PAMIMAR-786074 format. One record per atom (N, C-alpha, C): residue in one letter; y negated, z negated, x negated. Coordinates in steps of 0.001 Angstrom, whole numbers, plus 500000, padded with zeros to 6 digits. Each point is the difference from the previous one (the first is absolute). Example, Ala and Ser with C-alpha at 12.3 -4.5 7.8 and 13.67 -1.06 7.14 Angstrom:
a505690492200486810;a498810500000500890;a498800500000499100;s498950500720500350;s498810499940499180;s498910499270500770;
This chain:
x510476729416545265;x500182499434498712;x498684499464499449;x498889500520500458;x498723499474499523;x499536498897500927;x499309499067499411;x499477498888500774;x498636500376500555;x499627499435501122;x498676500310500532;x498916499425499085;x498885500695499903;x498887499563499137;x499434498689500525;x499749499053499111;x499455498720500460;x498556500187500471;x499580499169500894;x498640500045500525;x499100499258499014;x499299500742499156;x499149499397498983;x498540500179500385;x499296498945499975;x498564500074500259;x499267499416498802;x498865500570499712;x499193499528498881;x499046498952500530;x500065498857499404;x499101498923500399;x499213499569498790;x498949499306500241;x499182499515498897;x498980499028500530;x498970499842499265;x498946499106500430;x499281500589501202;x499491499139500829;x499234500450501151;x498620500488499564;x499222500443500950;x498652500470499698;x499165498856499459;x499098500319499078;x499130498986499428;x499012499512501050;x499740498726500008;x498972499519500928;x498626500466499512;x499149500342500957;x498650500461499655;x499168498822499547;x499327500201498874;x499071498968499556;x498626500362500529;x499093499055499974;x498699500178500623;x499170501140499427;x499975500224498666;x499078500952499413;x500544501398499816;x501265500226500226;x500595501305499737;x500059500794501289;x499566501241499926;x500024500874501167;x500955501141499698;x500987500267500849;x500991501022499676;x499475501426500082;x498867500214500632;x499482501353500164;x499073500339498838;x500487500793499058;x499206500341498816;x498977501101500291;x500073500647501146;x499055501080500279;x498568499496500090;x499827498707500258;x498640499474500080;x499329499960498635;x500768500190498925;x499437499997498662;x499381501354499630;x500346501043500714;x499421501313499720;x498513499989500327;x499212500682499184;x498547499984500167;x499587500506501379;x500669501005500491;x499589500560501286;x500268499042501162;x500871499016499799;x500322499060501064;x499224498693499900;x499204499847498970;x499249498753499831;x498746500020500854;x499657498845500474;x498727499877500705;x498989499486499001;x498862500662499924;x498989499590499032;x498842499363500733;x499440499001499388;x498841499327500549;x498758500677499440;x498979500271500842;x498789500614499466;x499312499032499049;x499368500568498971;x499298499179499013;x498805499345500675;x499720498744499645;x498843499333500605;x498708500685499563;x499078500076500921;x498726500645499708;x499190499129499055;x499306500646499082;x499177499263499046;x498744499516500722;x499629498773499710;x498792499483500638;x498771500543499261;x498964500306500757;x498782500556499428;x498971498882499914;x499464499822498814;x498992498974499793;x498635500670499928;x499019499447500736;x498669500584500004;x499062499316499022;x500518499035499249;x499146499324499027;x499800500900498784;x498845499852499298;x499762500849498834;x500997499668498902;x500334500990499190;x500969499745498933;x499409499057498959;x500863499186499437;x499563499073498954;x499713500774498725;x499030499549499241;x499665500644498739;x500930499449498933;x500716500894499376;x500963499614498986;x499708500803498749;x500023499334498871;x499785500706498736;x501181500923499757;x499730501204499519;x501115500920499750;x500910499469498900;x501256500249500168;x500994499573499022;x500134501115498975;x499857499677498722;x500140501045498990;x501436500515499994;x500166501287499724;x501365500544500000;x500826499369498889;x501248499723500336;x500913499421499018;x500382501069498989;x500223499597498754;x500430501000499030;x501347500569500422;x500141501281499845;x501245500633500428;x501068499736498954;x501145499454500447;x501082499757499050;x500609501332499585;x500695500012498877;x500650501248499600;x501014500406501062;x500151501296500174;x500927500507501007;x501401499529499676;x500799499650501024;x501379499616499733;x500736501132499311;x500990499629499223;x500732501004499235;x500625501038500917;x500469499566501178;x500622500951500921;x498997501043500458;x498724499606500134;x498984500948500427;x499635500950498870;x500128499526498757;x499643500840498867;x501101500994499666;x501236499563500103;x501114500858499612;x501050500008501101;x499746500730501081;x500986499985501084;x501280500724499585;x501117499313500130;x501290500612499711;x500993499540501043;x500890500875500376;x501059499639500930;x501355500136499339;x500079500883498994;x501275500186499324;x500315498754499183;x501242499579500055;x500413498815499254;x500988500413498938;x500016499217498942;x500916500249498903;x500556498670499545;x501280499980499684;x500629498755499595;x499513499601498619;x499820498694499795;x499549499437498736;x500954498880499634;x500662500132498889;x500940498965499560;x499398499264498813;x499876498709500130;x499483499171498918;x500864498755499889;x499995499404498821;x500709498742499785;x498959498893499912;x500184498957500800;x499088498871500000;x500809498726499787;x499376498949499492;x500723498735499849;x500531499510501348;x501139499327499979;x500632499540501238;x499089499081500804;x499251499116499329;x499152499089500753;x498868500740500709;x499482501066499388;x498958500800500656;x500587500728501204;x501198500545499826;x500677500685501109;x500225499039501166;x500480498805499692;x500262499018501061;x498698499583500684;x498933499799499231;x498722499587500581;x499424501069500921;x500041501269499582;x499386501049500829;x500834500258501251;x501325499888499884;x500846500156501192;x499758498863500993;x499878498772499481;x499726498858500873;x498616500142500638;x499039500476499222;x498652500193500542;x500014501062501095;x500762501057499814;x500110501038501033;x500606499423501280;x501098499280499850;x500649499433501196;x499080499036500747;x499218499248499247;x499156498988500633;x498730500565500613;x499515501156499506;x498681500473500427;x499972501395500596;x501119500697500048;x499983501391500466;x499411500132501395;x500343499078500884;x499522500099501374;x498509499711500110;x499455499157499143;x498566499697500084;x499156500968499186;x500555500527498914;x499251500925499153;x500130501449500462;x500942500280500871;x500154501348500532;x500817500934499131;x500762499465499057;x500846500860499171;x501246500357500805;x500221501298500184;x501116500443500827;x501317500022499248;x499951499959498675;x501219499984499203;x499682499388498648;x501045499687499245;x499809499466498656;x499313501055499136;x500365501259500183;x499349501084499251;x498512500059500313;x499642499738501245;x498596499996500394;x499238498910499250;x500594498818499870;x499367498914499248;x499858500377498529;x501055500513499397;x499952500368498579;x498961501098499778;x499915500963500907;x498984501052499876;x498600499414500047;x499778499034500906;x498681499372500104;x499662499211498742;x500986499301499436;x499779499224498771;x499670500940498845;x500770501071499854;x499752500953498914;x498654500689500175;x499646500342501235;x498724500647500265;x498836499064499683;x500142498722500350;x498938499032499704;x499818499834498492;x501094499963499254;x499884499855498548;x499423501260499367;x500403501180500486;x499424501243499474;x498506500046500277;x499587499583501185;x498576499973500350;x499249499033499094;x500593498830499718;x499359499029499110;x499814500573498595;x501033500660499477;x499908500586498666;x498971501131499965;x499960500806501065;x498996501074500070;x498587499429500027;x499803498917500752;x498680499369500058;x499608499428498641;x500942499341499348;x499694499320498754;x499828500951498825;x500816501051499932;x500012500829498804;x499521501434500194;x499811500458501240;x499664501412500205;x498912500185501053;x499104499041500132;x498875500071500934;x500442500313501427;x501167499518500383;x500494500166501360;x500621501356500294;x500032500875499015;x500595501333500207;x501481499957499648;x500821500787500688;x501430500041499658;x500197500534498580;x500965499444499293;x500366500505498689;x500679501350500152;x499968500801498962;x500686501294500010;x501327499868499265;x500867500967500180;x501261500033499266;x501125499238500646;x499898499704501270;x501037499223500673;x501323500701500160;x499999501312499926;x501251500752500171;x500689500272498671;x499367499645498886;x500612500215498688;x501101498965499778;x501061500369499290;x501091499052499776;x499544498819499136;x500567498845500280;x499726498809499209;x500880500025498748;x499617499266498953;x500853499956498809;x501364499426500357;x501085500605499505;x501334499516500345;x500347498715499240;x500920499246500563;x500528498829499332;x499135498769500109;x500505498931499388;x499277498738499998;x499028499966498828;x498906499267500155;x499081499895498861;x500642499190498867;x499629500348498788;x500523499280498847;x499363498620499938;x500809499011499741;x499469498640499868;x499859499723498515;x498920499356499623;x499886499772498574;x498943499126499570;
């Protein structure tokens, strides 16, 4: 009463043709399988060294904010910004993240906020961090008048 099972085979595209630059063996990418070329030997010069005036040391720039206040813990910050500013900063992130090294939009915003805090500290507090950052801000919108 049952019919015999049909002979079904799975077919599809054939194997991809090999292109010139692709190698199917990924094991050659492992460090232990790479062949390294020895570094070229430095040439030795027997001539006397040239007399050069010493370069005065450059003034040391202020330490980056990350070096001054290392933090890893993150906390969410919600702010309202004008739509055009939001659109501009998002477009700037999309256009420059790969060249500026920002790994996320939050990373860019953190860098912008850190740069502005550093500027305010330099201008108004002799480069020292302000105190009272953990105190609550005044609630509500400022009165317009």
